[in-house]
C-alpha angles and dihedrals in degrees: 000000000000134000115340131189120258126210120291091031095289120136119241120240109256114217121193111199126201121192141149116269089241088061096054091112090057091050090052089055090048091049091050090054090056096045095107091054089050092050090051090052093240095122139018122203127209133178133166092263088066091067109121121238111268094020119123101256095206092050091049092049092049094046093050093041090055093045095048121110090189128029109200119198109197108204134167129185122259114249114261114258112219 
């Protein structure tokens, strides 16, 4: 999935998201919050887990990286070790 057209001939904003595999559940929550914008065609979201089986992962990453209007790095601090 790369850029898609929004209504009225406008392009949607393509957002590439990068997160740690352990944080997939947080990304799913984030994606749910943006679902209405996706339905309206205003944004499209892509992350590595959206790569289709059999597709060249590096090619897909590069294609979506180059198509992205926004690259979102989802980070959270490590817990303090006492």
